[in-house]
C-alpha positions in Angstrom: 100.5 120.4 123.5 99.4 122.4 126.3 96.0 123.1 124.8 95.9 119.3 124.1 96.6 118.6 127.8 94.0 121.1 129.2 91.4 119.7 127.0 92.3 116.1 128.4 91.9 117.6 131.9 88.8 118.9 131.3 87.3 115.8 129.7 88.2 114.0 132.8 86.3 116.6 135.0 83.2 116.5 132.5 82.9 112.9 131.3 80.6 112.2 128.2 77.6 110.4 128.6 77.4 108.7 125.4 77.3 108.5 121.5 79.3 111.0 119.7 80.3 113.0 122.3 82.0 110.1 124.2 84.0 108.9 121.2 84.9 112.1 119.9 86.8 113.0 123.7 90.3 113.2 123.7 92.1 111.2 126.3 95.7 110.2 126.9 94.7 106.4 126.8 93.3 106.5 123.6 94.8 104.4 121.0 95.6 106.4 117.8 96.5 105.9 114.3 99.8 108.0 113.5 100.1 106.6 110.0 98.0 104.8 107.3 99.4 103.9 104.1 98.7 101.2 101.1 100.4 99.9 98.2 98.4 100.3 94.8 96.3 97.4 94.2 97.3 95.6 91.2 95.2 92.6 89.1 96.6 89.0 90.4 98.1 87.1 87.7 98.6 89.8 84.9 99.2 93.1 86.8 102.5 94.9 88.2 102.5 92.9 91.3 102.3 89.4 89.4 105.8 88.2 89.9 106.2 90.1 93.3 106.3 87.8 96.0 104.0 88.5 99.3 107.5 88.7 101.6 109.1 91.5 99.2 105.8 93.2 99.1 105.3 93.6 102.9 109.0 94.3 103.1 108.7 97.3 100.8 105.7 98.5 102.6 107.9 98.0 106.1 110.3 100.5 104.7 108.0 103.1 103.6 106.1 102.8 107.0 109.9 104.0 108.4 110.5 106.5 106.2 107.3 108.3 106.2 106.5 108.0 109.8 110.1 109.1 111.0 109.8 107.2 114.0 112.7 105.2 115.4 112.2 101.1 114.5 113.2 100.2 117.8 110.3 101.9 119.4 108.0 99.5 117.5 107.3 96.6 119.7 104.9 94.3 117.7 103.9 93.8 114.1 101.0 91.8 113.3 100.4 90.8 109.6 96.6 89.9 108.5 97.2 87.7 105.6 94.5 84.9 104.6 96.5 82.5 101.7 99.9 81.9 102.8 100.5 79.5 105.5 104.1 81.0 106.0 103.0 84.4 106.9 104.5 84.2 110.1 108.1 83.6 109.0 107.5 86.2 106.1 106.4 89.2 108.3 109.2 88.5 110.8 111.8 88.3 108.0 110.4 91.1 105.8 110.2 93.3 109.0 114.1 92.7 110.1 115.2 93.2 106.4 113.2 96.3 106.3 115.1 98.1 109.2 113.0 97.0 112.4 115.6 95.3 115.0 115.2 91.9 116.5 113.6 93.4 119.4 110.5 93.9 117.5 108.1 90.8 117.6 106.1 89.5 114.8 103.3 87.7 114.2 100.1 86.7 111.5 96.6 86.6 111.9 93.8 85.1 109.9 90.3 85.9 109.9 89.6 85.9 105.9 88.6 89.0 104.7 88.8 90.7 107.6 92.3 90.0 108.7 93.8 93.7 108.1 91.0 94.8 110.6 91.7 92.0 112.9 95.4 92.8 112.8 94.4 96.4 113.5 92.3 95.3 116.5 95.0 93.0 117.9 97.6 95.7 118.0 95.1 98.2 119.3 94.0 95.8 122.1 97.9 95.1 123.3 98.1 98.9 123.5 95.1 99.5 125.4 96.0 97.0 127.9 99.6 98.1 128.5 101.4 95.0 126.7 102.9 97.1 124.4 103.1 101.2 123.5 103.9 101.1 119.7 102.7 98.6 117.2 102.2 98.2 113.5 99.6 96.6 111.8 99.5 95.2 108.2 97.3 93.7 105.8 98.7 91.8 102.9 97.6 89.4 99.9 99.4 88.2 96.9 96.5 86.5 95.3 98.8 85.9 92.1 100.7 83.4 94.4 97.2 81.3 95.2 94.2 81.4 96.9 92.8 79.9 100.2 90.3 77.3 98.6 89.9 73.9 100.6 92.2 71.1 99.5 90.4 68.5 101.0 86.7 68.1 102.8 86.4 68.1 106.6 86.8 65.0 108.4 83.4 62.8 108.3 82.1 63.9 111.8 82.5 67.1 111.1 80.6 66.9 107.7 77.4 65.7 109.7 76.8 69.2 110.5 74.9 71.1 107.8 76.4 74.5 108.5 80.0 73.1 109.0 79.4 71.6 105.3 78.3 75.0 104.5 81.7 76.3 105.2 83.1 74.7 102.4 80.9 76.3 99.9 82.8 78.4 97.1 82.1 82.2 97.9 80.4 82.6 94.5 77.9 80.2 95.8 77.3 82.2 98.9 77.0 85.2 96.4 74.3 83.5 94.6 72.5 82.1 97.6 72.2 85.8 98.9 70.8 86.8 95.4 68.0 84.0 95.6 67.4 84.0 99.1 66.8 88.1 99.5 65.7 88.6 95.9 68.5 90.7 94.7 68.3 91.0 90.8 70.7 91.0 88.4 69.6 94.5 87.2 70.5 95.8 90.9 73.7 93.9 91.2 75.1 95.3 87.7 73.7 99.1 88.3 75.5 99.0 91.6 78.5 97.8 90.1 78.5 100.2 87.6 78.3 102.7 89.9 81.2 101.7 92.2 83.3 101.8 88.7 82.2 105.3 87.9 83.2 106.8 91.6 86.3 104.9 91.6 87.4 106.3 88.1 86.2 110.0 89.5 88.2 109.5 92.5 91.5 108.4 90.4 91.0 111.1 88.0 91.0 113.6 90.7 93.9 112.0 92.5 91.9 111.5 95.8 93.8 108.2 96.4 97.3 109.8 96.1 97.7 110.7 99.7 97.2 107.2 100.8 99.1 105.0 98.4 103.2 104.8 98.4 104.6 104.0 95.2 106.5 100.2 95.2 109.3 99.8 92.8 109.5 96.1 91.8 110.1 93.8 89.1 107.8 92.6 86.3 108.6 89.7 83.8 107.3 89.7 80.3 105.2 86.6 79.9 106.6 86.0 76.0 110.1 86.8 76.4 110.9 86.0 80.0 112.8 89.8 80.0 112.5 91.5 83.6 112.1 95.1 84.0 112.1 97.4 87.2 108.6 99.1 87.5 107.4 102.0 89.8 103.5 101.6 90.4 101.7 104.3 92.2 98.1 104.0 90.7 95.1 101.2 91.3 95.0 99.0 88.2 91.3 97.9 88.9 88.9 100.9 87.9 88.0 100.6 84.5 87.1 103.9 83.0 83.7 104.2 80.9 82.2 101.2 82.5 78.6 101.5 82.3 75.3 99.6 83.5 75.4 98.5 79.9 78.5 96.9 79.3 78.1 94.9 82.4 74.7 93.7 81.7 76.3 91.9 79.0 78.6 89.9 81.0 77.9 86.2 81.4 77.2 84.9 85.0 80.3 83.8 86.7 79.0 80.8 88.5 76.5 79.0 86.5 76.2 76.3 88.6 74.8 78.0 91.5 72.9 81.2 89.6 73.0 83.6 87.1 73.2 86.9 88.7 77.0 87.1 89.8 79.4 88.1 87.1 82.9 89.1 86.8 81.8 92.5 86.5 79.8 92.8 89.7 82.1 90.6 91.9 85.5 92.0 93.7 88.6 91.5 91.8 91.1 89.2 92.4 94.1 91.5 93.8 97.3 91.7 94.9 98.1 94.7 97.7 99.0 95.7 101.0 98.2 98.4 103.8 99.9 99.3 107.3 98.3 101.3 110.4 101.0 102.4 112.8 99.3 102.9 116.4 100.1 104.3 119.6 98.2 105.8 122.7 97.7 109.5 122.2 99.8 110.4 125.1 102.9 108.6 123.3 102.1 110.2 120.1 102.2 113.8 121.7 105.4 112.7 123.5 106.9 111.9 120.2 105.4 114.6 118.0 103.8 112.2 115.8 100.7 113.4 113.7 97.4 112.1 114.9 95.2 110.9 111.9 92.3 109.2 113.7 91.3 107.7 117.1 90.6 103.9 116.9 87.4 103.6 118.6 86.8 99.8 118.6 85.9 96.7 116.3 83.6 94.1 116.8 82.8 90.3 115.0 79.5 88.6 114.6 78.7 85.0 113.3 75.7 84.0 110.7 74.9 81.2 108.4 77.8 80.2 106.5 75.6 79.7 103.2 74.9 83.7 103.1 78.0 84.7 104.8 77.8 88.2 102.5 75.1 89.6 104.8 77.9 89.7 107.4 78.3 93.7 107.8 74.3 93.9 108.4 75.1 91.9 111.4 78.4 93.3 112.6 77.2 97.1 112.1 74.4 97.3 114.2 76.3 95.3 117.0 79.2 97.4 116.8 76.9 100.6 116.9 75.0 99.5 119.5 78.2 99.3 121.7 79.1 103.0 121.5 75.5 104.2 121.1 75.6 105.4 117.7 72.9 106.0 115.2 74.0 104.7 111.7 72.0 107.2 109.7 72.4 110.2 111.9 76.0 109.6 113.6 78.4 108.2 110.7 79.9 110.2 108.2 81.6 107.7 105.9 81.2 104.3 105.4 83.5 101.8 103.8 81.8 98.7 102.9 83.4 95.8 101.3 82.0 94.8 97.8 82.8 91.1 98.0 79.8 90.8 95.7 77.5 93.5 94.6 74.5 91.1 95.8 75.8 91.3 99.5 76.8 95.2 99.1 73.1 95.9 97.6 71.6 93.8 100.6 73.4 95.9 103.2 72.6 99.0 101.7 68.8 98.4 101.7 68.5 96.3 104.9 70.7 98.8 106.9 69.2 102.1 105.2 72.5 103.3 104.3 72.7 106.7 102.2 74.7 105.6 99.5 76.3 108.8 99.2 78.4 108.4 102.5 79.3 104.5 101.4 82.4 103.7 99.2 82.2 107.3 98.1 85.7 105.9 95.9 84.4 103.0 94.7 84.6 99.9 96.9 86.4 96.2 95.9 84.0 95.6 92.7 86.0 98.4 91.1 89.1 98.6 93.1 90.1 95.1 94.3 89.7 93.0 97.3 93.4 91.5 98.3 91.7 89.3 101.0 94.3 90.0 103.6 94.6 93.6 103.0 91.4 95.0 102.7 90.5 95.7 106.2 93.5 97.8 106.7 93.1 99.4 103.1 89.6 100.3 104.0 90.8 102.4 106.8 93.3 104.1 104.6 90.9 104.8 102.2 88.0 106.0 104.8 90.4 108.2 106.3 91.7 109.8 103.5 88.1 110.7 102.3 87.4 112.0 105.9 90.0 114.2 105.4 88.9 115.5 102.0 85.2 115.9 103.4 86.6 117.3 106.7 84.2 114.6 108.3 84.7 113.0 111.4 83.1 109.8 111.7 84.5 106.5 109.6 83.1 103.0 109.9 84.3 100.1 108.1 82.6 96.5 107.6 83.3 93.6 105.6 81.6 90.3 105.1 83.8 87.0 106.0 83.8 83.7 104.5 82.5 80.7 106.9 79.7 83.4 107.8 80.9 86.0 109.9 81.1 89.9 109.8 83.5 92.7 111.2 82.9 96.2 111.7 85.6 98.9 113.1 85.0 102.6 114.2 87.1 105.5 114.0 87.3 109.1 114.3 89.3 111.7 112.0 91.2 114.1 113.8 92.6 115.7 110.7 89.8 118.4 110.0 
């Protein structure tokens, strides 16, 4: 602790100019992550969480947060849940928190920015800590896609529909993927080859046990669809990776959205998934005071907008915007990149346009192989990315995702477990 304080004093006396030296400084007011855990990701509708309600999934994860962090729940002042599909999520997070062991003095809310909701929850909690509104907060991302999706039930008001871009907000995600494939000439072959690599990376990571330190086991019940019998199960492994997947096997799958194009398939698109993740945040000074392990520093996040019909390329806009704020170079300064694979079309586009070294992006596979529980992904990426940084003893993590209706978001973190 004395060394930490001395370093802090020295950093104040010799402030960094910009870039890596600035974000890797350690100051008392830094917002840091002291816990990052997630559930396994399970296939929606037929996997281990198919009979698990969103509130129980969140409740179970919150119990794990209390147990793993060993923090006094009374010290957590606010919990923010990122969720997309459940309009009752604000009720659910409050009730789940109370049942899990947080006192009624711990507030709760929900937030929805589609696929970035988990990262948005982290940003909201971090901003509250940074401004002094709270000292300790918990960001959660969770989605039960088994319970239903977020498709619009009816069109917008006729006045809104006079705008072409407003109408484009109604396009199904599969259509936007095909738009990206057509507009930017992302071939079916390149998408299938990318997807095959994602599956193979996830298989390699799963076999090697790389996910083990980020996943907490969840005990729940599952119902036999034929007999109706229920049994108790403890889930600890992601269900998405299909071992042995090859380009040849993926190339035989029929297009999933034939009304819009012939490139996106069930094999090269993200999986429909249930899962949750949690990120505990506080200032560095508070973490030191409480003897909490400092996993990483949260540097910041930003959002960017673009045409709704090609929403998938959002990361290609959000990433440069975020890095410019910190005077960082994508090729030279970023060690590990977690870019959400909503569709292989957008992943291939971002990989090429941003000139990303694929060896540093989605090292354990991405949403094509692991799944994409909408509200959870933004928080799940942090768990996976930091775990990978620890494994490789790398420092700088960048996360990003596209967002329905035409947006992109990106987050920046410094791993401190070297």
